[in-house]
C-alpha positions in Angstrom: -21.1 -3.6 -10.0 -24.2 -4.5 -7.9 -23.0 -8.1 -7.5 -19.5 -6.9 -6.3 -21.1 -4.5 -3.8 -23.4 -7.3 -2.4 -20.5 -9.7 -2.3 -18.3 -7.2 -0.4 -21.2 -6.5 2.1 -21.7 -10.2 2.7 -18.0 -10.9 3.2 -17.7 -8.0 5.6 -20.8 -9.2 7.5 -19.3 -12.6 7.8 -16.3 -11.3 9.6 -18.3 -8.5 11.4 -16.0 -5.7 10.2 -16.2 -2.8 7.8 -13.1 -2.6 5.6 -13.4 1.2 5.4 -13.1 1.6 9.2 -11.4 -1.6 10.2 -8.7 0.1 12.4 -11.3 1.9 14.5 -13.3 -1.2 14.8 -10.2 -3.2 15.9 -9.0 -0.5 18.4 -9.5 -2.9 21.3 -7.0 -5.3 19.5 -4.5 -2.9 18.0 -4.8 0.1 20.5 -1.7 -0.7 22.4 0.5 -1.4 19.4 2.8 1.0 17.6 2.1 1.5 13.9 4.8 -1.0 12.8 3.3 -3.7 15.0 -0.1 -3.6 13.1 -0.7 -5.9 10.2 -1.7 -3.7 7.2 -2.9 -4.4 3.7 -0.9 -2.4 1.1 -1.3 -1.5 -2.6 1.7 -1.9 -4.9 1.9 1.0 -7.4 -1.3 2.5 -6.1 -2.8 5.2 -8.3 -1.3 3.8 -11.5 -4.5 2.8 -13.4 -4.0 3.5 -17.1 -1.5 4.6 -19.8 -1.8 6.7 -22.9 -3.1 4.7 -25.9 0.3 4.4 -27.6 1.6 2.5 -24.5 -1.4 0.2 -24.2 0.5 -3.0 -24.9 3.5 -2.5 -22.6 1.1 -1.0 -20.1 -0.2 -4.6 -19.5 3.1 -5.1 -17.6 3.2 -1.8 -15.7 -0.4 -1.4 -14.5 -0.7 -3.0 -11.1 -4.1 -1.7 -9.8 -7.6 -1.2 -11.2 -9.1 0.5 -8.2 -8.9 4.3 -7.4 -7.2 5.5 -4.3 -10.5 6.0 -2.5 -11.7 2.5 -3.4 -8.5 0.9 -2.3 -8.8 2.7 1.1 -12.4 1.6 1.4 -11.2 -2.0 0.7 -9.0 -1.8 3.8 -5.7 -0.7 2.3 -3.7 1.5 4.7 -0.4 1.5 3.0 -0.1 3.2 -0.5 3.1 2.6 -2.6 3.1 5.9 -4.6 5.7 5.8 -7.4 5.9 9.1 -9.2 7.7 11.0 -12.0 7.4 14.5 -13.4 6.7 15.6 -16.9 6.0 19.2 -18.0 5.8 20.5 -14.3 3.2 17.9 -13.5 3.6 14.8 -11.3 2.1 11.6 -12.6 2.1 8.1 -11.3 4.9 6.2 -13.0 6.1 2.6 -13.4 8.8 2.9 -16.1 6.0 4.2 -18.3 4.1 7.4 -17.3 0.5 6.8 -16.4 -2.4 9.1 -17.2 -3.2 9.7 -13.5 -1.9 12.8 -11.7 -0.6 12.8 -8.2 -2.5 15.9 -7.2 -5.9 14.3 -7.9 -4.9 11.3 -5.6 -3.7 13.7 -2.9 -7.1 15.4 -2.8 -8.8 12.0 -2.5 -6.5 11.0 0.3 -7.1 14.3 2.1 -10.9 14.0 1.8 -10.9 10.3 2.9 -8.7 10.6 5.9 -10.8 13.5 7.3 -13.9 11.4 7.0 -12.4 8.4 8.8 -11.1 9.7 12.1 -10.0 6.3 13.4 -7.8 5.3 10.5 -4.1 5.7 9.9 -2.3 5.8 6.5 1.2 5.2 5.5 2.1 7.1 2.3 5.3 5.8 0.6 6.6 8.3 -2.0 9.3 7.1 -4.3 10.5 8.7 -7.5 10.4 6.2 -10.4 14.1 6.0 -11.4 13.1 3.9 -14.5 11.2 6.7 -16.1 13.7 8.4 -18.4 11.7 11.2 -20.2 11.4 13.8 -17.4 11.9 17.3 -18.7 11.3 19.3 -15.5 11.6 18.7 -11.8 10.0 21.8 -10.3 6.9 20.0 -9.1 8.9 17.2 -7.4 11.0 19.8 -5.6 7.8 21.6 -4.4 6.1 18.3 -3.3 7.4 18.2 0.3 6.0 21.7 1.0 2.7 20.7 -0.7 2.5 17.6 1.5 3.1 19.7 4.6 0.4 22.1 3.6 -2.1 19.4 2.9 -1.4 17.0 5.7 0.7 19.0 8.2 -1.8 18.7 11.1 -2.1 15.0 10.5 1.5 14.2 9.7 3.2 12.3 12.5 6.8 13.1 13.5 9.4 10.5 14.1 8.8 11.0 17.9 5.1 10.4 17.4 5.9 7.3 15.4 8.5 5.9 17.9 6.7 6.7 21.1 3.0 6.5 20.5 0.7 3.6 20.0 -2.3 3.4 17.7 -4.8 4.8 20.3 -2.5 7.7 21.2 -1.8 8.5 17.5 -5.5 8.7 16.9 -6.1 10.7 20.1 -3.4 13.2 19.0 -4.7 13.1 15.5 -1.4 12.1 14.0 -2.7 9.7 11.4 -0.4 10.0 8.3 3.1 8.6 8.2 5.0 9.8 5.1 7.9 7.6 4.2 9.9 6.8 1.1 12.6 8.8 -0.5 14.5 11.0 1.9 13.3 14.3 0.4 9.7 13.3 1.3 10.4 11.2 4.4 11.7 14.3 6.3 10.9 12.7 9.6 13.2 9.7 8.8 10.5 7.2 9.8 12.3 3.8 9.4 10.8 1.5 6.7 12.3 -1.5 5.0 10.9 -2.7 1.7 11.4 -6.4 1.0 10.6 -7.8 -2.4 9.0 -11.3 -2.5 9.5 -11.1 -6.3 9.7 -14.1 -8.6 10.8 -13.7 -12.2 9.5 -17.1 -13.3 5.8 -16.0 -13.3 5.1 -18.6 -10.6 3.0 -17.3 -7.8 3.7 -20.4 -5.7 7.3 -19.4 -5.5 6.3 -15.9 -4.8 4.2 -17.0 -1.8 7.2 -19.0 -0.4 9.4 -16.0 -0.7 7.0 -13.7 1.0 6.6 -16.1 3.9 10.3 -16.5 4.2 10.6 -12.7 4.5 7.8 -12.6 7.1 9.3 -15.2 9.3 12.9 -14.0 9.1 12.5 -10.2 9.3 13.8 -8.3 12.3 12.6 -5.0 11.0 9.5 -4.9 13.2 11.5 -6.1 16.3 13.9 -3.3 15.6 11.2 -0.6 15.5 10.8 -0.1 11.8 8.0 -0.6 9.3 8.4 -3.8 7.3 6.7 -3.6 3.8 6.8 -6.9 1.8 5.7 -6.6 -1.8 4.2 -9.7 -3.5 4.9 -9.0 -7.1 5.1 -11.4 -10.0 7.1 -10.3 -13.0 6.7 -12.0 -16.4 8.2 -15.4 -16.9 11.0 -15.4 -19.4 9.1 -17.8 -21.7 5.6 -16.8 -20.8 4.6 -13.4 -22.2 1.1 -13.6 -20.6 2.2 -13.5 -17.0 1.4 -9.9 -16.6 0.2 -8.5 -13.2 -3.6 -8.5 -13.8 -3.5 -12.2 -15.0 -1.5 -13.5 -12.0 -2.7 -11.2 -9.2 -6.0 -13.1 -8.4 -4.1 -16.3 -7.7 -1.4 -14.5 -5.8 -4.0 -12.8 -3.6 -6.0 -16.0 -3.1 -3.1 -18.3 -2.2 -1.3 -15.6 -0.1 -4.6 -15.1 1.9 -4.8 -18.8 2.5 -1.3 -19.0 3.7 -1.7 -15.9 6.0 -4.9 -17.4 7.5 -2.9 -20.5 8.3 0.1 -18.5 9.8 -0.9 -18.2 13.4 2.1 -16.5 14.9 4.1 -13.3 14.7 3.4 -10.0 13.0 3.1 -9.5 9.2 3.7 -5.8 8.9 2.6 -4.4 5.6 1.7 -6.9 2.9 1.7 -5.1 -0.4 0.1 -6.7 -3.5 -1.0 -6.0 -7.1 -4.7 -5.7 -7.8 -5.7 -5.9 -4.2 -8.5 -8.4 -3.6 -10.9 -8.3 -0.6 -9.9 -11.8 0.5 -6.3 -10.8 0.9 -7.1 -7.5 2.7 -9.3 -9.4 5.2 -6.6 -12.1 5.8 -4.1 -9.4 6.7 -6.5 -7.4 8.8 -7.8 -10.4 10.7 -4.3 -11.6 11.4 -4.1 -8.7 13.9 -6.2 -11.0 16.2 -3.2 -13.3 16.3 -1.1 -12.8 19.5 
């Protein structure tokens, strides 16, 4: 833990930026851009950290992060992919299998963090996990939009805010949370397009190529929407060991190298499993590219 902390400090010093406040520190660069024109690190299946013991083995393929929401935010993540499902009137993070983590706990963490970091903006992408089949209630999901309004109402940007204000104006107006995803949660109809640079052969090299093809070809940003590209490797057909935690370090490392070499255009949101500091920094520093 001490080594990781020292390493993180040294990396941040090298680029003269703090990952926990990078938007505020880059205000002179991103201040005139709208939210969708900012290059943002994202976390795929954020908040989904562990499963009940009886799902430990299949959970190897469903767990996509090891860091808590707060740690992810302090590592520079500003887009959270929040996949959820309900069981017994409680909302959990879900990825085919239900996790042990409750959404309510994550929302409290997000609320606390955003209030402490006045220059940062978050994109919260709420999606109901259609692959979870054991839901026996839906009262909590129905109540979630009101809960989000009560917790984040003053910070929540409207579609007009999103469409007409740049980063500096959003911060000045204190409209620093964009809620997107399923229509019942994205009540402001903020436009977002999710692209999947997914490869099913367990090969992260093919994944990187797919992601860069999406980045270079997308017109989402030009058309005013948020572009979120997910770099996710699914298990190879004949390789049962290509689960996310195994392949994510190489995916993060190589994608970071490719992004560092890509000196044109905007990236939008780059969403990965097991977010690594190297990848977050590559995306953040790409904002310096005109």
